[in-house]
C-alpha positions in Angstrom: -96.1 56.8 -204.4 -95.8 54.4 -207.4 -95.5 50.6 -207.3 -94.8 48.4 -210.2 -94.3 44.7 -210.7 -92.5 43.4 -213.8 -93.5 40.2 -215.4 -92.4 37.1 -213.6 -89.7 35.1 -215.4 -88.4 31.7 -214.3 -89.7 32.2 -210.7 -88.4 35.8 -210.3 -90.2 39.1 -210.4 -89.2 42.8 -210.3 -90.9 45.1 -207.7 -90.2 48.8 -208.0 -91.4 51.3 -205.4 -91.0 55.0 -206.0 -91.8 58.2 -204.1 -90.2 61.2 -205.4 -86.5 60.8 -205.5 -86.7 57.7 -203.3 -86.5 54.4 -205.3 -86.4 50.8 -204.2 -85.9 48.0 -206.7 -86.3 44.4 -205.7 -85.6 41.4 -208.0 -87.3 38.8 -205.8 -88.1 35.2 -206.0 -91.8 35.0 -206.9 -92.2 31.7 -204.9 -92.1 31.6 -201.0 -95.5 33.1 -200.5 -94.3 36.7 -201.2 -97.6 37.7 -202.6 -99.6 36.0 -199.8 -97.6 38.0 -197.2 -98.1 41.3 -199.2 -101.8 40.9 -199.4 -102.1 39.9 -195.8 -99.9 43.0 -194.7 -102.2 45.2 -196.8 -105.2 43.6 -195.2 -103.7 44.1 -191.8 -103.2 47.8 -192.4 -106.8 48.2 -193.5 -108.0 46.5 -190.4 -106.1 48.8 -188.1 -103.2 46.5 -187.0 -100.1 48.2 -185.9 -97.5 46.2 -187.8 -97.1 43.9 -190.7 -94.2 42.5 -192.7 -94.0 41.2 -196.3 -90.8 39.4 -197.1 -89.2 39.2 -200.6 -86.3 36.9 -201.1 -83.5 37.9 -203.3 -80.1 36.1 -203.8 -78.2 36.6 -201.5 -80.4 39.1 -199.6 -84.0 39.4 -198.5 -86.0 42.6 -198.4 -88.8 43.2 -196.0 -91.5 45.6 -196.5 -92.3 46.9 -192.9 -95.7 48.5 -192.5 -96.2 50.4 -189.3 -99.4 52.2 -188.4 -100.3 54.9 -186.0 -103.6 56.6 -185.7 -102.4 59.3 -188.1 -100.4 57.5 -190.7 -98.8 54.3 -192.1 -95.1 54.2 -192.4 -93.6 51.9 -195.1 -89.8 50.9 -194.7 -87.8 48.7 -197.1 -85.2 46.8 -195.1 -82.5 44.9 -196.9 -80.7 42.1 -195.1 -77.9 39.9 -196.1 -78.8 36.4 -195.1 -76.0 34.2 -196.4 -73.0 36.2 -195.2 -72.3 34.9 -191.8 -69.8 37.5 -191.1 -72.1 40.3 -192.0 -75.8 39.8 -191.5 -76.5 43.5 -191.1 -79.6 45.3 -192.3 -79.9 48.6 -194.3 -83.1 50.6 -194.4 -83.2 51.9 -198.0 -86.5 53.5 -198.2 -89.0 55.2 -195.7 -92.3 56.8 -196.7 -95.3 57.8 -194.7 -99.0 58.6 -195.5 -102.6 57.6 -195.4 -103.8 54.1 -196.4 -104.7 55.4 -199.9 -101.2 56.8 -200.3 -99.1 53.8 -199.0 -101.2 50.7 -199.5 -103.4 51.4 -202.5 -100.5 51.7 -204.9 -99.6 48.1 -204.1 -103.3 47.0 -204.7 -103.2 48.8 -208.1 -99.9 47.2 -209.0 -101.3 43.8 -208.1 -104.4 44.4 -210.2 -102.3 45.4 -213.3 -100.0 42.4 -212.7 -103.0 39.9 -212.3 -104.6 41.2 -215.5 -101.3 41.0 -217.4 -100.5 37.5 -216.3 -103.6 35.5 -215.8 -104.2 31.8 -214.9 -101.8 29.1 -216.1 -99.6 31.7 -217.7 -98.8 33.0 -214.1 -97.9 29.6 -212.9 -95.6 28.9 -215.8 -93.8 32.2 -215.4 -93.9 32.7 -211.6 -93.6 28.9 -210.8 -96.0 29.3 -208.0 -99.8 30.0 -207.7 -101.0 33.5 -207.3 -103.1 33.8 -204.2 -106.3 34.7 -206.3 -108.8 33.7 -203.6 -107.2 35.8 -200.9 -106.7 38.7 -203.3 -110.3 38.7 -204.4 -111.6 38.5 -200.9 -109.4 41.4 -200.0 -110.6 43.4 -202.9 -114.3 42.9 -201.8 -113.3 44.2 -198.5 -111.8 47.4 -200.1 -114.7 47.8 -202.4 -117.1 47.9 -199.3 -115.0 50.7 -197.7 -116.6 54.0 -198.7 -113.5 55.9 -198.1 -111.5 53.8 -200.6 -114.0 52.9 -203.2 -113.5 56.0 -205.4 -109.6 55.7 -205.1 -109.6 52.0 -206.2 -109.6 51.6 -209.9 -110.7 48.1 -210.8 
């Protein structure tokens, strides 16, 4: 699975998730704690919790990344919901993929590392119009580095 973030512009950021022929493209608001929720969802899956959700707001929809864990695998589902159409607030599941933590969650960690390196400090704040959760991300990275199963897979 491949995950990429575009560079933030005027408070918006592109997120692309690909797995073979499956592809989800999200053009989301980089504010509203989307990165905090993603880091917390990745941490939750690492600690063995069963479910976690990271919400990305798009106009006029939102996309939720649903992480569900069983003893054998983690399933990631991208669910798109129309939130401003009172007549139709239906949801569409556009993408489902399963695998181990290293296959599902580490691509997000790698993408966050690349994004953080590309847009550091004050430049991030100017482009994204919100703070990157640096302390939370660094703490999470330290947790992953201490995991002997993941340390070789994680390129820092």
